[in-house]
N, C-alpha and C positions, 0 to 999 in steps of 0.2 A: 575186552579192552582194559577192564579194571586190573586183571592179572598182569597185563603187559605194563601198565603204569607202575604197579607194585614192583615188578622185576626191574624196570628201568630205574626206580628209586634205589634198589639194591646196588645196581652198577654204579650209580652216582655216589652212594654212600661208601662203597668200596674204594673209589678213587679218593674221596676225602680222607678216609681212614688211613690210607697209605702215606699221607703226609705227616701223620702224628709221630712224634719221637719222644723218648723219655731219657732222662739222665741216669746212668748207672754209675754210682760213685765207686771209684777204685783208689787205692793208696797211691800217692805221688811217688813213694819209694825213697824220699829224702826226709827221713824222720829226724826231728830234734830229739836228742837223747841225753839224759842226765842220770848217772848211776853212782852208787856208793860201792866202791870195789877196793877194799884195802889190800895192799900188796905185801909181799913177803918182807920188804924192808921197813914196814911200819907206816909208809905213806899211804895216801888214799888214791894214788894212781892218777891216770888221765881220764877224767870223768865226764866231760861234756863233748858232744860231737854229733855227727849225722850217721844214721843207719848202724849204730853201735860201734862205729869206728871213732874212737875217742881222740880228740885233738887238743883239748885244753884241760888244765888242772883246776880243780876246785876243792877247797877244804870244807868239809861239812862240820857244823857246830850244832850240838843238841839244843833244840828249842828255838833256834834262830829262824826268822822268817826270810825266805828267799824270794826275790822278785825274778820272774822269768818272762821271756817273750819268744815268739816264733813268727817270722814274717817274711814276706816276699814282696819286693817293690817293683817287680817287673823285670829285674835283671839279676838281683842278688838275693839269695836265701840266707837268712841270719837266725841263729838260735842263741839266746842269751840266758844264762843261768847264774844268778848272783853276779859276781865280778868276772865270770868267764864268758867269753863270746867267741863263737865260731861262725864263719860265713863261707859261702862258695857261690860262684857264678852258676846260674841256672837258666837254660833256654827252654821255654815251653809255650805252646800256643793253647794249651788246655785251659778250660775254665775251672775254677775251684768250687766245689760243692759242699765244703765243710771240713770237719776234722774227725780223726779217729785216733785211738791210742790206748794206753793202759798205764796203771800204777801197779807195781808189784813189790812184794817184800818176801823173797824166798827164804824159807827157814834153812839155815846152814849153821855150822859150828862157829862159835866165837862171838855171838851177838847177845846182848841182854834180852831177857824175855819180853820186855815191854817195848821193844824196837818197833817203830811205826813211821810211816810217811803219809802225810796229808797234802793233797794238791788241790788248789782252787783255780778254776778256769773262768776268766772273766766272760761276760755276756758276748755271744756271737750272734749277730742278727737278732732274732726273736727268741733265742735259746739261752738260758742261764742255768748251768748245772750246779747242783749242790757240791760242796767239797767232797773229794774222793779220798778215802783212807784205806791203806793196805797195812794190815798188822802182821806181826811176825807169824809166819806159817801160811799166810794167804798166797794164792797163786797169782794169776793175772786178774786185776779188776779193770774190765774194759769199759770204754765210753765211746760215744759217737755223737757228733753234732752235724746235722744236715742243714745247710743254708746255701743260698745262691750267692757266692762271694765275688764272682767275676774273675778278672785277670790277675788281681793282686789280693793279698790277704794280710791280716795282722791279728794275732791273738796273744793274750798275756794273762798273767795271774800271779799267784803266790804259792809257796810250798813251805812246809815245815817238817823237818826230820827230827824225831824226838826219841830220846832214850835216857835211862838213868844207869849209873854204874859205869864200868869200863868196858872197852872193846879190846879184844885180843890184838896183839901187835900184827898178827898175820892171820886173820880169820878167813875161812873159806866161805865167804858170804857176800851178798850184794843186795841192794834194793834199787829200784829204778823208776823213772817216769819217762814215757815216750809219747810224743805227739806227732802225727803225720797228717799233712793236708790230703784231702780227698779230691780227686779231679773228676770232672763230669764228662763222661764219654757219651756222645749222642748215639742212640741205637734205634733203628726203625722198629716200631711196634709190630708192623705187619709188612709182608713182602708185597710191594705195589703190583708187580706182574701177576703174582698168584691170585691176588684178590680180584684184579680186573678180569682175568681169565675165568675165575669162578663165577663172577656176575654175568659175563657174556654167555658162559655155558648154560647157566640157568635160564637166561632169556631165550637162547636158541632152543632149548628143550621145550619151553612153554609154547613157542611159535610152532614147532614141529607137531606138538600134541594137538594144537588147535586145527592145523591143516588136516590131520587124520580124522578129527571129529567132523570136519566139514565135508570130507570126501564121501 
């Protein structure tokens, strides 16, 4: 009887476990993006946008502090970098689980040796990251903040691009900051049917064994 009770408990436990779910954060795919990309005519190009598709101009100034924000109000996604703002309509029923992204400063020709970008991200929920700096020659400096944000989000901070000396009129160079909301996709931890069958199978095997012993 004790064995039967134990196995019955396994069946019950399997049924309870089957209802457990976890959130797997994946990128929204609509990243706010700001980059320094000087073009052949000496301007700094179209630098602010989503997913690397630049849609607004921004002029970088050495040592100047830039205010930025990235937010979704339930209908419109907006990314602001200094005096440049881009926005687009967004339809999603996903819950937001935080943010991910990077700061980079890829070494190319035409940049001063002390070229650097520092980005500060304001507190998100219970997480407050230290300022992130990418120096000349660094690849991607990645970051991730996991918080339960719900159906809307808003994150903001400051950034400083700094260098001394002059930049070539048409350098083959860029540095960038990208931030992407992470959405929470519900995933079953265990297959309900498989667990239930496993528990019932164990129970049936035990009952069959007891019958053989009693014969």
